[in-house]
C-alpha positions as CSV (number, residue, x, y, z in Angstrom):
1,M,8.2,10.6,-33.9
2,P,6.5,7.3,-31.6
3,I,7.6,4.4,-31.8
4,Y,5.1,1.3,-31.8
5,E,5.7,-2.2,-31.4
6,Y,3.7,-4.6,-32.9
7,R,3.6,-8.6,-32.9
8,C,2.9,-11.1,-36.0
9,E,0.7,-15.0,-35.5
10,N,4.1,-16.4,-34.6
11,G,4.9,-14.6,-31.8
12,H,7.2,-12.4,-33.8
13,L,8.0,-9.3,-32.2
14,F,9.1,-6.0,-33.5
15,E,8.6,-1.8,-33.6
16,V,8.6,0.2,-35.9
17,M,8.7,4.4,-35.9
18,Q,6.0,6.2,-38.0
19,K,3.6,9.2,-37.6
20,I,0.3,8.9,-35.4
21,T,-1.3,9.4,-39.3
22,D,0.5,6.8,-41.1
23,D,-1.1,3.5,-41.6
24,P,-1.1,0.8,-39.2
25,V,1.6,-2.1,-40.7
26,T,-0.2,-5.2,-41.8
27,Q,2.7,-7.8,-42.6
28,C,5.0,-9.4,-40.3
29,E,8.3,-7.6,-41.4
30,V,9.9,-10.6,-40.4
31,C,7.3,-13.4,-42.3
32,G,4.5,-11.5,-43.6
33,A,2.4,-13.2,-41.4
34,P,-0.7,-10.5,-39.9
35,V,0.3,-8.7,-37.5
36,Q,-1.8,-6.8,-34.4
37,R,-0.2,-3.4,-32.3
38,V,0.6,-4.3,-29.3
39,F,-0.8,-1.7,-26.4
40,H,1.7,-1.4,-23.0
41,P,-0.4,0.0,-20.3
42,V,0.6,3.5,-18.9
43,A,2.1,4.2,-15.5
44,V,-0.2,6.6,-13.7
45,H,0.5,8.8,-10.2
46,F,-1.9,10.4,-8.6
47,K,0.0,13.0,-6.0
48,G,-1.6,15.9,-4.8
49,S,-4.9,17.0,-2.1
50,G,-6.8,14.5,-2.9
51,F,-5.5,11.8,-3.2
52,Y,-5.7,9.0,-0.6
53,N,-1.9,9.8,1.8
54,T,-1.5,5.5,1.9
55,D,-1.0,5.3,-2.0
56,Y,3.0,6.8,-1.8
57,G,5.4,6.2,1.4
58,T,6.7,10.2,2.4
59,A,8.6,10.6,5.2
60,K,6.3,12.3,7.1
61,R,4.0,9.3,6.9
62,R,7.2,7.0,8.8
63,R,6.8,9.5,11.5
64,E,4.0,9.6,12.1
65,N,3.4,6.1,12.5
66,Q,6.0,5.5,14.1
67,D,4.6,8.5,16.4
68,S,1.5,6.5,16.8
69,A,2.6,3.0,17.3
70,S,4.9,4.5,19.8
71,S,1.7,6.8,21.2
72,G,-0.3,3.2,21.4
73,A,2.1,1.5,23.5
74,D,2.1,3.8,25.6
75,K,-1.9,3.4,26.1
76,S,-1.8,0.0,26.0
77,D,1.2,0.4,29.3
78,S,-1.3,2.8,31.2
79,K,-4.3,0.9,30.7
80,A,-2.8,-2.2,32.3
81,S,-1.2,-0.2,34.9
82,E,-5.0,0.5,35.1
83,K,-5.7,-3.0,36.1
84,K,-3.1,-3.6,38.2
85,S,-3.7,-1.2,40.4
86,D,-7.1,-2.4,40.5
87,T,-6.3,-5.7,41.6
88,T,-4.7,-4.1,44.3
89,T,-7.1,-2.6,45.3
90,S,-9.6,-5.3,45.4
91,S,-7.4,-7.3,47.1
92,S,-6.7,-4.6,50.0
93,S,-10.7,-4.0,50.4
94,S,-10.7,-7.3,50.7
95,S,-7.8,-8.0,53.3
96,S,-9.5,-5.5,55.4
97,S,-12.6,-6.6,54.7
98,S,-11.5,-10.0,56.3
99,S,-9.8,-8.6,58.9
100,D,-13.0,-6.3,60.1
101,K,-14.6,-9.9,60.0
102,S,-12.2,-11.1,62.5
103,S,-12.6,-8.0,64.7
């Protein structure tokens, strides 16, 4: 049998174990004021294929994030080294062209 929670107008909360087919409680057990049934949201977890894998933390996803972060760092390092080599090449070519001019 389910347990239902009720709240009266005066703020009293109480639970009643009753069948689904039973009529709902209409009066507070403490003060006799009218009551309303309290509903709580149900926790739903969508797991399995077809749902976003970012919804739940997993060891596999953590590893993938670490791998992508490290590969991202490698890419930025290689870009930085490319820029350094470009500036080195351009400075060496400019120095060689200035030496050509002096001859």
